[in-house]
N, C-alpha and C positions, 0 to 999 in steps of 0.2 A: 678710373672712376669707381666710386664707392658702391658697395652692395647695399648700403643702408639708405632708407628713405628719410629717416630722422637720425641725426647724429649729435651726440653730446660729447664734446672734447675737452678734457681737463677742466670741467666746470666747477667753479668755486663760488660760494655765496657766503659773505660775512655780514653779520648784523651787529650794530653797536649794542653792547651789554647795558641793560637798563640800570641807571644809577651809578655807572662807573665809566671810565675812559677805555675799558677793555672791549674786546670783540668776541662774539660767539661765531664759530665756524659751523654753519648749518649744513653746508655741502662742501666736501673737501676733495677737490681735484678729481672728479669722477668722469669716467669715459664709458659710454655704451652706445649701441646702435639698434635701430628698429627697421626691419625689412618691410617692404611694401606689402600691405595686407596682413601683417602680423598683429597679434595682441601681446604686448609685453607688459608685465606687471612689475611695479616697484613695490617690494614687500619688506616690511620691517616693523619694529615696535614704534610706539609714539616717540617723536623727537629724533627719529633717525635721519630725517632730511628728505623723505620721499615726496611729501606734499610740496615742499619748497622747490624741489626739482621739477615737479609738474608745473608749478606756477612760473618758474623760469622759462620753461618750454613754451608756455602759453602767453608769455609777455607780461604777466602780472607782477613779476619781480625782475630786477635788473641784475645780471651777473656781476660779481666782483672781478672775475677773470674767466677765461675759457670761451668756447664757442658753441653755438647751437645752430645746426644746419637742418633745413627742411628741403628735400628735393635738390640738394646740392647748393642751396642758397643760405648764406649766413643771415640769421634773422635777429641777432642780438639787439639791434637798434630799432626794430619795428614794434609799434604798440600792438596790443592784442587784436584790435579791429583790422589791422593790416597783415596779420599772420594768417596762413591758411589752416587755422585750427578752430575747433569749437570745444567748449568745456562743459561737462555735466558736473554740477556741484553736489556735495553731500546734502545740502539743504533744499535741493530741487530748484529754489529761487524762481518759482512761477509768479506771474503777476496775478494777484488775487482778484483784481477787478476785470480781468479778461477771461473769456471762456477758453476751452481747449483749442478751438480753431484759431482764435486770436493769439493765444500764446505761441502756438507752433508757427503761425504766419509772421510773427514779429520781425524776425531777421530778414525774411523775404521782402517785407514792406520797406524796410530800411534800404534794401537794394533797388527799390522802385520797380519791381517787376509788375507786369500787367495783372489785373485782378484775376482774370481767368487762369493765367499761368500759376498764380499763387494758390488758387483753389485746387487746381489739378495736383500740384506738388504736395500740398498739405494733406489732402484726402488720400493720396497714394502713400504718404509716410505714416499716416494714422492706421492704414490697413496693415502696413509692415509691422508696426508695434502692437497691433491687436486692439486698437481703440475706435474702430469704425462704429459710428452711431452715437459717439459721446462728444461730438464736436461742440454742442451747445452747453455742456456742463461746465461749471466753474470749479476751480481747485478744491474749494471747501466741500464739494459734492462728490469728490473722488476718494478712493482708498489710497493708502500709501503707495501701493504697487502701481496703481493707475497714474498717480502724480509723477512717479519716477519714469513711467513710459512717456508721459507728456514732455518731461525735461529731456529725455533721450531723443524724441521726435524733433523737438525744437532745435537741438544741436545738429542732428543729422540732415534736416531738410535744407540747410544752406550748403550742403555738399562740401564739407571741409575735407582737406587732404588728410588731416590728422584729427582724431577724436581723443580728447583728454578726459579721463573720468576719475574724479576725486572721491573715493569711498562712496559711490552712489547708492549702494544697497544697505548701508549701515543703519539706516533708520527703520528698516523693515523687520517684521518678526521673523523668527527662524525658518518657518515653513515657506513663507512668501519669498524670503531671501533665496532659499534653495531653488524655487521655481524661476525667479528672475535671473539667477545665474545662467540657467539653461537657456532661457529666452534671449538674454543678452548675447550669449555665445552664438546662438543661431543667427541673430540679426547681424552681428559683426561679420560672420562668415558669409552670409547671404550678400551683404553689400560690399564685402572685401575691403573694408576701410581700415587703414593703419591706425592702431589704437594703443594708447598708453594708459594703464589702469593703476590706481594707487589703492592699496589695502594693507591692513595689518592682519587680515584673516588668511592663514596659510591654506585652508581648504579652498577658499574662494580663488586664491592664486593658482592652485593646482588645477581646478576645474576650468578656469577661463583662459589660461595662458598658453601661448606657444613658447614663451621664454620668460624666465623669472630673474629679476635683478634683486638680490637680497642686500639690504642696507643696514648699517649700524653706525651710529655716531657720525653720520655724514659721509661714510666710506662704503664702497661696494665690497661686500664679503664674498659674493659669488654671483656669477651670471651664466645660466645654463637652462636647457629645457627642463620642465618640471620633473620628469622621471630621473634625470641625472642629479638634480638638486636633492631629491629624496633618497636615492640609492647611494649617491656618492657626495655627501656634503663636504664642503671645503674645509670646515673646521667644526669644533664642538658647538659654537654658537649657532651655526646654520643647522646642524643636526638636531639641536634642542628646539629651535624655532619652527622647523618644518616637521610636523608630526611628533609622535612620541618616540622616545629612545631611552635605552639604559646604557650606562658606561661603566667599564672597569679598566684600571690601568694594566697594561700588558707590555711585554718586552719584544721588540722586533728581532727575529732571528735571521730572516732572509726575505728579500723581495725580488721577484722576477716574473716576467710574462703576465703582468697585470694582477698578480697575487702576492700576498705577504703571508709568511708563516710567523705566528706570534706565540709567545709563551704566556699562559695564564698564571696568576699568582699561586694557584695550586699545583703548578708544574705541568699541566696538560698543554698540548700543542694543537692549535687549530690553524687552518689555512683560510684566508678570506680575500675577496676581490678588493681592489683599490681603483680609484678613478684614474683615468688617463692623465698622464703628466704629473701625478703625485709621486713624491720621492721620500722614502723613509730610510734612515741609516740603520745598519746593523747595531744591535744593543741599545737603540733609542727607546726611551719609555714613551708610549703613546696611549691613547684611549681606544679600546675596542667598543664600537657602537653596535648595539643590537636592537633591531626593531621588534616590538612586542608581538606582531602578527607572525613573525618567523619562529617564535618560541613554542616549545612543546614539552610536556612532562614525560619523562622516561625513567627506567630503572636507574638507580644510583651508579651502577657499574658502566652504564652507557652514557652518562651525563657529562656535560662540560663543567657544571657547577651544581652544588646541592645547597638546600636551604629550607626554610620553614615558611609556609603561606601566612601572610599577615593581612592581606586584603583579598576579598572575593566579591566581584560585582557581576551580577547576571543581568544582561540587557535584552535577552531574547535571541537576537541573531549572533551575539558574541558573549563571551565571558572573560572578564578582565581580572588578572591576578597580580599581586605584588608579592615577591618572595624575598625574604631577608636572608642574605648570604654573609659569609665572613668578609666579603669584599664590597658590600653595598647592596642596595635594594634593586632587584631586577623586575621588569614587567613582562608578563606573558598574556597574550590575547588569543583566545581560542575561538575560531570560527565554527559555526554550527555546533554549539556546545551540547545540544541534545543527543548528538551522535556518539558521545564518549563519556566515560566516567571521569568526573572532575574532583580534584582534591578539595578538602575542607580547610577552614581556618585552623592554624596550628599544626597542620599535617606536614611531616617531613617529605620533601620531594627532590627529585633530580630534574635538571633542566638542560635542554640543548636547544640550539638555534640553527635554522637552515643557513647554509653558507651564503646564499644570495641576500639574506636579510642582515648581513653583517659587513662592516668595513672598519678601517682604522682612521682616526682623526687626531689632530693635535689640539 
């Protein structure tokens, strides 16, 4: 028996290419699973296939091949209304002529529940999403965040086995989006509902997810918990897409016990951790990835690399620098910059990085 509540097996979706007899492969034989109560995020750039995958799970698209299972049952041939799923759309999709109560009650009325039961469930759900007292307001009288909460309540009140969320926070301003991330995570954990979330925002994925599936061109690049995706990206694309990173070409000298010794272009040797299961050959040319928050300025004789500061950005809690070296531009981010003396533009500096902020990728 599978450990997964939702399973996607070798799923492929092809669309006919407009104006030709060719086909576009939007989703290319992907496989992943979601455990009961987990929040799994499909993350990637526009056009990577993440929304198509979500729509396939929800029944809004039909697979070209492969299987979708929910609670052990293949649902490929079931229409959306017969699947144990509910979807929260990017556009909210609220009925403008219905008030908050009526919008949330819509799905329950379709199930022909008694009026008192509907009222009880709707009011309970509005309390969970923080909308108590707004039952009689119409969508036009609500803020963007409140509208999003109504859409979430409408999806949750029908008690789906699986909640599907298609970039639901993308229409909100930055501060409200940050607040809603935290609220959404609280609600999802409180209800323990199995959820699949789609976004192109890597910070959102890191905050919300138990597990991240990174996609590119219809293919899964990596699927791991957020901390593993960040610390040990599977390749340079994932490393660049998740957070900030700098890269230089290095030569592998030796790998053992989850560490690799690599030779920098200037001849210096550093040892860095690698992800479990990664294999690098002796004398293979790879990229050394360095996260900027692991960087620090040191005397030249203690440095990994030297260069000249070309960018200096002070934000209050951090100071961000770009340093031009003989091997490329490297980023350094200093936390609590008020506590140390910082270099100026055009100043020559030495740089080193904490071992745990580095790894190697192809």
